N, C-alpha and C positions, 0 to 999 in steps of 0.2 A: 207570626205576628208582623204586620207591616208597620214599622215605627217610622219616625220622622227621617231617620238616616236612610232608610230604604227609599222613601219618597224623593229625597234629595238626589240620591245616587241614580234613581230611575229617570230623572229629568236632565241630568248633566250633559247628556249627549247633544241636547239641543241648546245648550247654554249660550253658544255664540249667537243665537238668534234673538236673545232678549236681554242678556245681562248688561248692566251698566259698566262702562269702562272704569278703571281705577280713578279715584279722585286725584286731581292734579296730573293725571296722565290720560286725558280724554282725546281720542282720535276722531270720534263721530259726535258732533254737537247737535244732532237732530233727534237723538233718542233711538234706542234699538230695543224693540221695534217701535212702530208708531203706537201712540196711546190706544188706538183702536183695537190693538191686540187683546187688551184686557177688557172683555165685554161680558164676562160672567165670572162666577166664583171659582170655577176650575182654573181659568186662566190667571186669576188673581193668585191662586195657590202656586202656580208655576213661577211667577215672578217673585213670590215670597221665598220659594226654594232657592232662588238665586241670591237673595239677601242672606239666608242662612249659610250659603256656600262661602260668603265672605269671612266666615269664622276660620277657614282652613288655610290662611296664609302661612307660608313656611316660617316666617318670623313671629307668628302668633301661635295659634293652638294646634298646628300640626306638630310643632316641636320646639321651635327656637325661642319662644318667649321666655323659657327657663334660662337661656343663656344670660339674659339681662337680670331677671329677678333673683335667680339663685347664685349667679356669680357675684352680684352686688353684696349679698349677705354673707358670702363665704360658705354657703351650704355645699356648693359644688366647686371643685378645683378642675382646671383644664389641663389636660395632659398632651394635647395635640399642638400643632405649630401654626395654625391658621392665623396669619397676621391681622385678619379682619376681626377676630374674636379675642385674641390674647389681651388687647387693651381693656376689654370689658371686665376682666377679672380683678383689676386693681384701679378702677375708676379712671381709666385712660380714655375717656369719652372725647371724641373729636367730631366736628360737624361733617367731615367728609367720609366717615365710616359707612361702609356699605350696609352693615347690619342695622345701624340706626335708621338709615334711609329706608330699608326694607320694612322695619317695624312701623315706621310712620305711614308708609304706603299701604301696608296690609290693613291697618286700622281705618284709614280713609277709604279703602276699598269696601270694607264692611259698611261704613257710613254711606258711601256713594250708592251701593246696591240697595241699601235700606231706603234711601231717599227716592231712588228710582221706583221701587215697588210701591212705596207709600203714595207717591204722586199719581201713579197709574190707577191705584185703587180710589183715590179721591176723584180722579177724572171719571171713573166709572160711576161713582155716586152722583156726579153732575150730569151724567148722560141719561136724560129722561127716558129714552126708548129702552135701552138695554137694562138700566137699573129698574125700570118699571116692570120689566118682564121677569125679574128675579123673584124667587119665592121668599117668604118671610125668613125661613131658616138660612137661606143663602145670604140674605142681607145681614142676618145676625153673624154669620161666619165672616163676612167681609169686615164687620166692625172689629172682630177678634183679630183678624189678620192685620188690620191697621195697628192694633195694639202690639202685635209681634214685631212689626217694622219699627215702631217707636222704641221697643225694648232693645232691639239689636243696635239701632242707632245710638241709643243712650249708652250701651255697653262700650261701643267704640269710642265715644267722646269721654267716657269715664276713665278708660285706660289712657287716652291721650292727655287729658288735663292733669292726671296724676303723674304722668311720665314727663311731659314737656311744659306744663304750666310753671310760671316763674316761682311760685311758692304754694304749698298746700295750706288749706284753711287752718290746719292745726299749728302751723309754723308762726312764731311771734312776728316774723317778717311779712306775713300775709297782709295784703291790702287789696281791697276789691278792684281798684283801678289798675293794678299791675297786669302784666301780659298773661293771657291765657293761651288759647289755641284758635286757629281759624274755624269759624262755625258757618257752615253753608247747608241749608235745608232743602233748597229747591232742586228740581231736576236740572242737570247741567245741559243747557241748550246753546250757550254762547261762551266763547273762551274768556270773555271779560269777567264772567262769574268766578273764574279761577284766580283772578288777580286781586286777591284780598289779603289783608294783613291779619293780625291776631286780635281776636276779641279780648275783652278784659277778663280777668279771672272771675269776676261776678257773673258776667254774661255767659262764660263757659260753664260754670257750675250751675247757673240757673237753667241752662239748656239740658244738662244731665238730669237734673231733678224734674224739670218739666216733662221730659220724654219718659222717664221711668214712671212718673205719676200718671201720665196719660196711658201708658201701658197697663198700669195697675187697674185703672178704671175700665179698661176695655177687655182685658184678658180674663179667661175663665180660671177657676180654682184648679181644675184638672181637665185633661183632654181624654178623648176616647183612645183606645189602643192604637188606632190608625195614625194618631199624631203624638204618640208617646215620645217625650223628649223635647217638645216645643216649649217656648217660654210660657210661664204661668203667672197668675196674680201673686202667688207666694214668692216667686223669684223676683218680680219687680219690687215688691215690698221689702224683701231682704236686701236688695241692692240700695234701696232708699235708706234703710236703716244704716247700712255701712257708710254711705255717702255722708249722712248727717253726723256720723261719728267724728269725721275730720273737723267739722265746725264745733262739735260738742266738747272738744278738748279745751276750748277757751270760752264756751258759751253754755251755761247750764240748761238754758231753754232748748238749744239744739240737741243736747244730750237727751233730754226728755222726748224730743221729736224722734230721735233715733230709736228710743225704746218703743215709742208708739208704733213705728213702722215694723220693728222686729215682732211686736205683739201681733200685728196684722198678718205678718208673714207666717208665723206659727199657726195662727188661726186658719188662714186660707189654705195652707199646704198640708195641715195635719201631719207634719213630719214626725219621724221617730228615728233615733239612732239605729243604724243597721246592727244586728246582733254581733257581727264579727267585723273588726276594723278593716280587715282585708277585703271585705265585700265592696269597699269603695274603689277598688283599683283593678278588679278582675273583669272578665268577660261575662261571667254567669250572673252577676248581680247588678247589672246596669239599670239606671233609672229606678233605683230602689227607694225605700222610705226615707233615706237620709239625703237624697239628691235634691238640691234646690235648682241648680242648672248645670247641665253637662253638655259638652260638645260631642255630638254623636259621630262615631267613627264607622266607616264601612269599607270593606275591601272586596265587594262582590264584582267589581269590574275594574277597569284600568284607570278610573278617575281618582284624582288625588284628594280624597276626603277621608283618608285613613289617618291613624296615629303613627307618626314617623319617628317616634321617640327612641325606638331601639337603635336606629341608625345614628341618631344624633347624640344620644345620651347613654345608650346601653353599655354594660360592662364588657371588658375583654374576657376571654379571648375570642369568643364567637363573633362579637360585633366590633365596632370600631374602637371601643374602649377609650374614647376621647375625654371622658369625664370621670371623676371619682368624687365620692362624698368625703368632705374634710373630716379629719379625726376630731376636730373641735366639735362638730355636730354629732358625730358618733358617740363621743364621750358624754354628751348630754343624756343619753339613754342608759348609761351604766352607773350603778351605785358603788363601784369599786370591785376589787378582786380579793379572794382569799381561798387558799387550798386548805379546807378543813379535813378532818380525818376521813370522813365518808368520801369526799371527792378524791383524796389521796389513794384510798383503798381501791376505788373504782378505776382510776387512771393507771395504777400500777398492776392491775390484774389484766394481763395481755389477752386472756380468754374472752374479755368483754368485747374485743374487736371494735373499739371506738374508731380506730383507723380501719379502712375497708379491708386491707390486706394483712396477712399474718405477720410478716416481718416488720412493717411499720408499727403494728400494734405492740410488738415486743420492744421496738425502739422507743415508742411513746412511754411505755412502762419504765424503761431505763432512764429516759430523759426526766421524767417526773421524779423518780427516786433520787437521781443525782443532783438535780437542780432545786427541788422543793422539799426534799426529805427533811431538811433542817429548818424549813419555813412554814411548817404546818400551823394553821391558825394565825399566821401573820398577815395583816391586811395591807393592801395597797390602794391608794385613792384613784389612780389612773393607770393606763396601759404602760406608760414609760416607767413609773415606779415599780410596777409588777415585773417588767422585764429586767429592771436593774437589780432585782433581788439576787441574781446570780452575778458574781464578780470574778469567777474563775476564768481559766483559759479555755476557749472554745475548741481549739484543735485537740487538746487533751480530752475534753468532754466528748468530742466526736469519736475519738479512738476508744474511749471507755464504752460508749454506746454500741459501737460496731462489735466490740468484744463480747458484750452482753448478748447481742443478737446471734453471733456465731456460736456462743455457748449453748444456745437453745436450738440452733439449726446449723450444725457443723459444715454442711455442704453449701451454705449460702454465699453468694457474692455481694450481698447487701453492703452498701456504703451510704451512710446517712448524708454525707456531703453531696453525693450524686442524687439520692432520693429527694433531698431538700436543698436546692441551690442557695436558698436564703438562710440556711442554718447559721446561727450565730448573730442574726439580725432580728429586729422586731417583726419582720415579715415572715419569719420561719413558720412553716405550717405546724410544727410541733409546739412552738410557743403559742401560736394562735389557737390551737386546739385546747391546750391547758387553760388559756385565758378564757375561752368561751365556756368551758366547763366550770370555771371558778368565779364567774361573774356573779356578783351579789345584786339581787333585785334589779336585774336588767329589765328595762321596760320592754314588754313583749312587742310593742309597736316597731321596735328596731328590726325585727325579723321580717316584717311586711314592708318596711321602708327601704332597706338596703340589702344588696347582695353581700353576704357575709363570707369572708375567706374561710375555706376549709369546712364550711357548713352547707352552703347551697350547692346545688348541682345544676348543670346546663345540658340541654339536649341539642343534638344536631339535626333532628328531624321534627317536623311539626307534630306528627302523631305520636312522638315519644316512644317509638319502637326500637330506638337504638339505645346503647348503654350510655348512661349519663356521664358527663365529665365533671369531676369535682372542681368547684370554683376555687382555684389555688392561688390566684394572684393576691398580692398583699393589700390591694386597694379595695375599699368598700365601694360597691357599685350602686347606681341609681336603680331602684326596683319598682317603684310605683308605676303602674301602667305598662311595665315591660316584662312580659312573660318569660319564663325560663326555657321555653321551647321556641324562641324566635330563631329564624334561620336567615341566612344571607340571600338565598335565591328562592323566591316563591316558585318561579317557573321550573326550577329543578325538582321541586316537590309535586309538580302538577297542580299547583294551587292557583286560584284566581287572585287578582288584585295587583295594584301597582307595586313594583319591587320595593321592599323595605317597610311597607306599611303594616300595621296590625289593626284589628277591629275593636280595640278597647276604648271605650268612651273616656274622656277626661272630665272628671267631676270638678268643675272650676269654682263651684260654690256648694258647700254641703252644710248640713245642720250643725255639725260639731263646731265649725268656725263661727256660726251664728251664736251658739251657746256660749262660747268663750267671750265674744264681744258683749253678749247680754250680761254675763257675769261681771265684766268690767264696768258696765253701766251701773249695775246694782251696787258694786263696791263704791264707785265714785259718788253715788247718791246716798250712801250710808246704810244700805240694806245688806249687811254682811251675811246674813243668813241665806238670803236668796242668791247672793254672789257665790257662796260656797256650794249651794245646791247645784247650780248650773256647771260650775267647775267640776264637781264630783261626778256628775252624770257622764262627762267625757272621760274622766279618769276610770270610773267603774267599768265602762265598756271596754277600755283598754286592757284591764286586768281580769275580765271575765266575771265581774261582780254584778249584783242586782242593781240595775240602773235606777229603777223607780222606788226602791225600798226606802221606807222611812227610818229603818234601823241603820245605825252606823255600819260602814263597811271598812275592811282592813286598809284600803288605800285612800280613804277620805282625807281631805285637806285638814291639817292640824298645824296651827301656827307655831306650836312649840317645836315641831320637828321640821316643818317646811319653810318657816320664815315668813316674811311679809307677803301679804296676799298678792300684790301686783308683781312682785318678783316671781312668785310661784306661778302666777297666771302666764307670764311671759315664757317661762320654761315649759309649762304645759302646752302652750301654743306651739313652741318650737318642736316638741315631740309629736304633737298631733298633726301639725300642718307642714312639717319639714318636707322640702322638695316640691311643694305644690304651688310655688310662686306667690304666696300671700305674705310671707314674713317681711319682705323688704318694705312694703307700704305700711305694715304695722310698726316696724321700727321707726320709720319716718314720722308716722302719726304720733307716736308716743315720745318722740324726741330722744331716741336711744342711739341713733346712727353714729353720731360723733364719738360717743363713748365706746361703742363697739368696734368701729372700723377705722379710727384715726391711724392705727398702726399699719394700715394698708393704703394710706394716702388719701383717705376720704376728707374732703373739704366741704363742709355743709353749704357754704356760700356758692359753691359751684355744682357739686355732684348730687345734690338733692333733686336735680332734674337733668334730663338729657338735653343736648344741644339740638337746635332746629337744624335739620339736614341742609347742608350747603347747596346741594343741587336744587332743592325746592326754593331757596332764597334767590338763587341765580335765575330761575325760571320766572318767578313772580316779581322779583325786584328786591334788591338788597335793602332798600329804604322803605319797602312795603311790608315784607315779612321779616320782622326784626328778630335778632338773636337774643338768647338768654345771656344775662351778664356773666362774665367770666370765661366765655368761649370765644 
């Protein structure tokens, strides 16, 4: 099947012949190539491919957009020492940071290429000779392609205005006349076009809404398999619903407009939740029934349109191991810990071989007996409390365990301190194994979201013909979109593709997110029955229950046990969308950031948006491109 990503990959070799230069970094002001290049629908598709290629900036959807969005929320913690990135972890944003400049540039590259493609298509429509020779179906295709350009341009502006605009519409400090972002729609043919300041917030948001609306009016509900993954009517409507949610926090009519667009999205897309939560992050179920819009990845050649996340975000020891999931977010998935009698019996039976090898299995049985034998049926609310149940001396505990192993295997040289260098700490593989076995009502999405110490395995070969390595580090790793058979060198495996990329699409908008926003609208409008229904559909899928059943299911929302609906909704969103780069803007929209992140230095008056890059202000004019207050 030739999907959109194959089409993009197949045309990249000629990209230098037609792609627009980066916005604010234009070297050729005459257009590349001349507008006459686009004289039929096939050529129009070629320049459109160049616009889609704008999605693959390193600081956006190749990988690094998560540095901003997941560091801000604390979902991810950074373990490396890159001085360009460390400040992002605790709101140390400065105008001269290279990452912020790269993020700005990547988004304007997407906009610039979309402008270029859109203008060439409109010029083709004005070309009486060439346009007149086109068939009716080609003319129809051209209109759809203009819709795709508008969708991609709107997407770029949407991320820019939320990231750099002076205030979100949901913020009490929002005023339409405050500073938004530079908005430029025309093909860049003269350097003077670049020397523009910031449009107002109203003008910036109006542009986002106008372009998504135009895209909705032009795009089809679905594409043939030859363009699987291209923007659709449902995607444009879904983004419009999300955009109006920001206004809807202070305006009931805007909230109703958001609902209307979500209704249109669901009708146009005929979406359904994927049967398995993990279907949204693997290679085998791309562009599935839940996907509203996803960035298509490809590694069929040496071009950089693959998913680079395993190099930037993947867990150690095979990859760089630069990031870890915070325990704060891991704990959201866990309902506490308790070694009941059945668990105790299983762990103390060394023949069960819960640990892969015999001697560690004997050691695990002894560890469980000595540490938790007196704590059967005693519950702990979190990992720290569970670890703290043992208050004895760990050196003596190690000696007792070694003696127990030697009693079973007299000739052994086993030493638990050698086998488990973290023994006696919360990172001990023996503690982590007991913890995993003793978790109560652990949300199953945890296992598809994070690499779990002493549970997951990693391969050193792409074809998984080698023996797997147990993931024994104490850190929980980023798992979504990162397969356990990632390898450092594709060339060493005889595989095609740019080093470090994988071909897994990133689903940057999916139905579960829409359902949770729709549930929020229903609750705010007083329709608690429908609010619970949409929340429960997401929950039921996670727990393997009947999503559409009218009968109550075991994990349905219950105010008596779950608490207030909005609190439950936020937690459900955290478990469903964790690590996908959506929670930061949700926290801002709902006014939760100050409460959640003040202990990490968050100042809402400053850090609710990024600074305008200094280099861009110096290029355009410090008094033209103005800075956000506080920077």
